[in-house]
C-alpha positions in Angstrom: 0.0 0.0 0.0 1.2 3.6 -0.7 1.7 5.8 2.3 -1.0 8.4 2.8 0.1 12.0 2.4 -0.8 12.7 6.0 2.0 10.3 7.1 5.3 11.6 8.3 7.2 9.3 6.0 9.2 11.8 3.9 9.7 9.2 1.1 6.2 10.0 -0.2 6.5 13.8 -0.5 9.4 16.2 -0.4 7.7 19.3 1.0 5.6 18.3 4.0 5.0 21.9 5.1 3.9 22.7 1.6 1.5 19.8 1.6 0.1 21.0 5.0 -0.5 24.4 3.5 -2.2 22.9 0.5 -4.4 20.8 2.8 -5.4 24.0 4.7 -6.1 25.7 1.4 -8.2 22.7 0.3 -10.2 22.9 3.5 -10.9 26.6 3.0 -11.9 25.9 -0.6 -14.2 23.1 0.5 -16.1 25.4 2.8 -16.1 28.3 0.3 -17.4 26.2 -2.5 -20.0 24.5 -0.4 -21.4 28.0 0.4 -21.3 29.1 -3.2 -23.0 26.1 -4.7 -25.4 25.8 -1.8 -26.6 29.4 -2.4 -27.1 28.6 -6.1 -29.0 25.5 -5.3 -31.9 27.5 -3.9 -32.7 28.0 -7.6 -30.4 26.2 -10.0 -26.9 24.8 -9.3 -24.3 26.0 -11.7 -21.1 24.0 -12.3 -18.5 26.0 -14.1 -16.2 23.6 -16.0 -12.9 24.8 -17.5 -10.5 23.1 -19.8 -7.4 24.0 -21.9 -7.9 22.6 -25.4 -9.7 23.7 -28.5 -13.5 23.7 -28.3 -14.0 21.1 -31.0 -15.5 17.6 -30.6 -12.3 15.9 -31.9 -10.6 16.9 -28.7 -11.0 14.6 -25.7 -11.3 17.4 -23.1 -14.0 19.2 -25.0 -15.8 16.0 -25.9 -15.8 15.1 -22.2 -17.2 18.5 -21.2 -20.0 18.4 -23.8 -21.1 14.9 -23.0 -20.9 15.5 -19.3 -22.9 18.7 -19.6 -25.7 17.1 -21.7 -26.0 14.1 -19.4 -26.1 16.1 -16.2 -28.5 18.7 -17.4 -30.8 16.1 -18.9 -30.8 13.8 -15.9 -31.4 16.7 -13.4 -34.1 18.3 -15.6 -32.1 21.4 -15.7 -31.6 21.7 -11.9 -27.9 21.6 -12.5 -26.4 23.8 -15.2 -22.9 23.1 -16.5 -21.2 26.1 -18.1 -18.2 25.2 -20.2 -15.2 27.5 -20.3 -12.9 26.0 -22.9 -9.7 26.9 -24.7 -8.2 28.6 -21.7 -11.1 31.0 -21.2 -10.6 30.6 -17.4 -6.9 31.3 -17.6 -3.7 29.2 -18.0 -3.5 25.7 -16.6 -2.2 26.6 -13.2 -4.8 29.3 -12.8 -7.6 26.9 -13.7 -6.5 24.4 -11.0 -6.2 27.2 -8.4 -9.7 28.6 -9.4 -11.2 25.2 -9.0 -9.5 24.7 -5.6 -10.9 28.1 -4.5 -14.4 27.2 -5.7 -14.5 30.1 -8.3 -15.0 27.3 -10.8 -16.2 23.9 -9.7 -14.7 21.5 -12.3 -11.5 21.6 -14.4 -9.9 19.3 -16.9 -6.2 19.5 -16.7 -3.1 17.5 -17.7 -0.5 15.7 -15.5 2.0 18.4 -16.4 1.3 20.7 -13.4 0.1 18.1 -11.0 3.5 17.9 -9.2 3.2 21.6 -8.3 0.2 20.7 -6.2 1.1 17.1 -5.2 4.8 16.1 -5.4 4.2 12.4 -5.9 2.6 13.2 -9.3 6.1 13.5 -10.6 5.9 9.7 -11.1 3.6 10.2 -14.0 6.2 12.3 -15.8 8.8 9.4 -16.1 9.1 8.9 -19.9 8.7 5.6 -21.7 6.5 4.0 -19.0 3.5 2.8 -21.1 3.9 0.7 -24.2 0.2 1.0 -25.2 -3.1 2.6 -24.3 -4.3 -0.8 -23.1 -1.4 -1.0 -20.6 -2.0 2.5 -19.4 -5.7 2.0 -18.7 -5.0 -1.3 -16.9 -2.8 0.6 -14.5 -4.7 3.9 -14.2 -8.1 2.2 -13.8 -6.7 -0.3 -11.3 -5.5 -0.2 -7.7 -2.6 2.2 -8.4 -5.0 4.7 -10.1 -7.4 4.4 -7.1 -4.7 5.2 -4.5 -3.2 8.0 -6.6 -6.6 9.7 -7.0 -7.4 9.4 -3.3 -4.0 10.8 -2.3 -4.4 13.6 -4.8 -7.8 14.5 -3.4 -6.6 14.6 0.2 -3.7 16.9 -0.8 -5.6 19.3 -3.1 -9.3 19.1 -2.3 -10.1 18.1 -5.9 -12.0 14.8 -6.5 -11.1 13.0 -9.7 -14.2 12.2 -11.7 -12.4 10.5 -14.5 -9.1 10.1 -16.3 -8.6 10.0 -20.0 -5.7 11.1 -22.2 -4.6 13.3 -25.1 -2.5 10.7 -26.8 1.2 9.9 -26.7 3.6 12.8 -26.7 6.2 13.0 -29.5 8.8 15.5 -30.8 8.0 18.2 -33.3 10.7 20.4 -34.8 11.0 23.2 -37.3 14.7 23.3 -38.1 15.5 19.7 -39.1 14.1 16.2 -38.7 14.9 14.3 -35.5 15.7 10.6 -36.1 17.6 10.1 -32.9 18.6 11.9 -29.7 21.7 13.3 -31.5 19.4 15.3 -33.7 18.0 17.2 -30.7 21.4 18.8 -30.0 21.1 22.6 -30.1 17.3 22.6 -30.5 15.2 24.7 -28.1 12.3 22.4 -27.2 9.2 23.7 -25.5 8.2 21.6 -22.5 5.5 21.9 -19.9 6.3 23.2 -16.4 7.2 19.8 -15.2 10.7 18.8 -13.9 10.5 15.3 -15.3 9.7 16.6 -18.8 12.5 19.2 -18.6 15.0 16.6 -17.4 14.1 14.2 -20.2 14.8 16.7 -22.9 18.1 17.6 -21.3 19.1 13.9 -21.1 18.3 13.5 -24.8 20.5 16.4 -25.7 18.0 19.2 -26.4 17.6 22.5 -24.6 14.3 22.5 -22.7 12.3 25.7 -22.5 9.3 25.4 -20.1 6.4 27.5 -21.4 2.8 27.8 -20.3 0.3 26.0 -22.5 -1.5 29.2 -23.4 1.7 30.7 -24.8 2.9 27.8 -27.0 1.5 29.0 -30.3 3.1 32.5 -30.1 6.4 30.9 -28.9 6.5 28.8 -32.0 5.3 31.6 -34.2 8.0 34.0 -32.9 10.8 31.4 -33.0 11.3 31.5 -29.2 11.6 27.7 -29.5 12.6 25.3 -32.3 10.1 22.6 -31.5 8.0 21.0 -28.8 6.8 17.6 -27.5 3.1 17.0 -27.8 0.5 14.5 -28.9 -0.1 14.8 -32.7 -3.9 15.3 -32.4 -3.6 18.0 -29.8 -0.9 19.7 -31.8 -3.0 19.7 -35.0 -6.2 21.0 -33.2 -4.2 23.9 -31.6 -2.7 24.7 -35.0 0.8 24.4 -33.6 1.8 22.6 -36.8 1.5 25.9 -38.7 5.0 26.8 -37.4 6.6 23.3 -37.5 8.0 21.1 -40.2 8.8 17.7 -38.7 7.2 15.1 -36.4 9.1 12.2 -34.9 6.8 9.5 -33.4 9.0 8.4 -30.5 5.8 8.3 -28.2 7.9 9.1 -25.1 5.0 10.0 -22.7 1.4 9.0 -22.3 -0.3 12.4 -21.8 -2.9 12.1 -19.1 -5.8 14.4 -18.6 -8.0 14.4 -15.5 -11.5 15.8 -14.9 -11.7 17.1 -11.3 -14.4 18.6 -9.2 -14.0 20.8 -6.1 -14.8 18.5 -3.1 -16.9 21.2 -1.5 -19.0 21.6 -4.6 -19.4 17.8 -4.9 -20.5 17.4 -1.2 -23.0 20.2 -1.6 -25.0 18.1 -4.1 -27.8 15.8 -3.1 -27.1 12.0 -3.1 -29.1 11.7 -6.3 -27.2 14.5 -8.0 -23.9 13.0 -6.9 -24.9 9.8 -8.6 -25.9 11.6 -11.7 -22.5 13.4 -11.8 -20.6 10.2 -11.4 -22.5 8.4 -14.1 -22.3 11.3 -16.5 -18.5 11.3 -15.9 -18.3 7.6 -16.7 -20.2 8.1 -20.0 -18.1 11.2 -20.9 -14.9 9.2 -20.1 -15.8 6.5 -22.6 -16.4 9.1 -25.3 -13.2 11.1 -24.5 -11.0 8.0 -24.7 -12.5 6.9 -28.0 -12.3 10.4 -29.4 -8.6 10.6 -28.6 -7.9 7.2 -30.2 -9.6 8.2 -33.4 -8.1 11.7 -33.4 -4.6 10.4 -33.0 -5.0 8.4 -36.2 -6.8 11.1 -38.2 -4.3 13.7 -37.0 -1.3 11.9 -38.6 -3.0 12.1 -42.0 -4.1 15.7 -41.4 -0.5 16.7 -40.4 0.9 15.0 -43.5 -1.6 16.8 -45.7 -0.5 20.0 -44.1 3.1 19.4 -45.1 4.5 17.9 -41.9 7.2 15.3 -42.5 6.5 12.3 -40.2 9.2 9.9 -39.1 8.8 6.6 -37.2 12.0 5.7 -35.4 13.5 2.2 -36.0 13.5 -0.2 -33.0 17.2 0.7 -32.5 16.5 4.4 -32.6 13.6 4.0 -30.2 15.8 2.1 -27.8 18.3 4.9 -27.9 15.6 7.4 -27.0 14.4 5.2 -24.2 17.8 4.3 -22.8 19.0 7.9 -22.7 15.8 9.5 -21.6 14.4 7.1 -19.0 17.0 6.1 -16.3 18.2 9.6 -15.2 14.6 10.9 -15.0 13.5 7.9 -13.0 16.3 8.4 -10.6 15.6 12.1 -10.3 12.0 11.3 -9.4 13.1 8.7 -6.8 15.4 11.2 -5.3 12.5 13.8 -5.0 9.6 11.6 -3.8 11.1 8.3 -2.6 11.0 4.8 -4.0 7.5 3.7 -3.0 5.4 5.5 -5.6 7.8 4.6 -8.4 8.1 1.0 -7.4 4.3 0.6 -7.0 3.7 2.1 -10.4 6.4 0.0 -12.1 4.9 -3.1 -10.5 1.5 -2.2 -11.7 2.8 -1.7 -15.2 4.5 -5.1 -15.2 1.3 -6.7 -14.1 -0.7 -4.9 -16.7 1.7 -5.9 -19.5 1.3 -9.5 -18.4 -2.5 -9.2 -18.4 -3.0 -7.4 -21.7 0.0 -8.7 -23.7 2.4 -6.8 -25.7 1.1 -4.2 -28.2 
């Protein structure tokens, strides 16, 4: 079993005072949000739902939001209204999480990139080359490891995970020259998210990582602040990042996780019947979001090629070079920061999943 974040075992988290402060903030947010939503429930309850991607139905986050909204509003006969704030309308990623913690918004869909800023053990999800396929990832994230992670995340942040889906496997895009192996990343400024594991991976592979907020990626590419980035193909195409890029290398180094999360105070302010409706709507939306991403990943490759992007699939030897350079040092860094327990538990769950679902 993983150690609960309230434990004094420092192997689980590296900033216990920070976690205590987050817990206090979560308690305040719980009370604040309960008051806000409770006041609204005298008439209609409003759940403000923010996300970071394009507001199109070929994006998992927006598909999740739309299906969730339709299901909740239909099942509650309009007693609950879901207002969607997509495409960073509620601010950048960090701001969206903070607003949901504070109860300004009640639900957010956000990636794993900023999770470590709010819950240090989430660094484990940034280790590259963990999952060999979607099937292995879902076996792990839908299983005991996922359950324990979500519970620990909720205790630390005050945000209850309604469902987890993804945005596809992250790969390298570049504008200067094609990347066939790690040596080709030398001298390239690569945009990463604000995540230490992502930054360390690019460094280990020979590139120069430049952490940039999601809302500023397009202009950074447009203005030549960076020479490339690492992102899932479908997400890159939907956000039009390809307009300032030339090459895509399908190294699939990281499974990009997105989580839909509700403020715990807002959730607890709902009636038992409304809670059940929200949970069932989230399950339905999750199925749609995962299927949407699977289809979009495949369509996006054809769309990117039609748009003039040169796509390269590494040979088995080249892939092994990416993995052998990018994985060990990052894994050790994560172990040094959060301890061995979360890492070993995740790796054990992955080994079990690979045995259960077979090789891709």
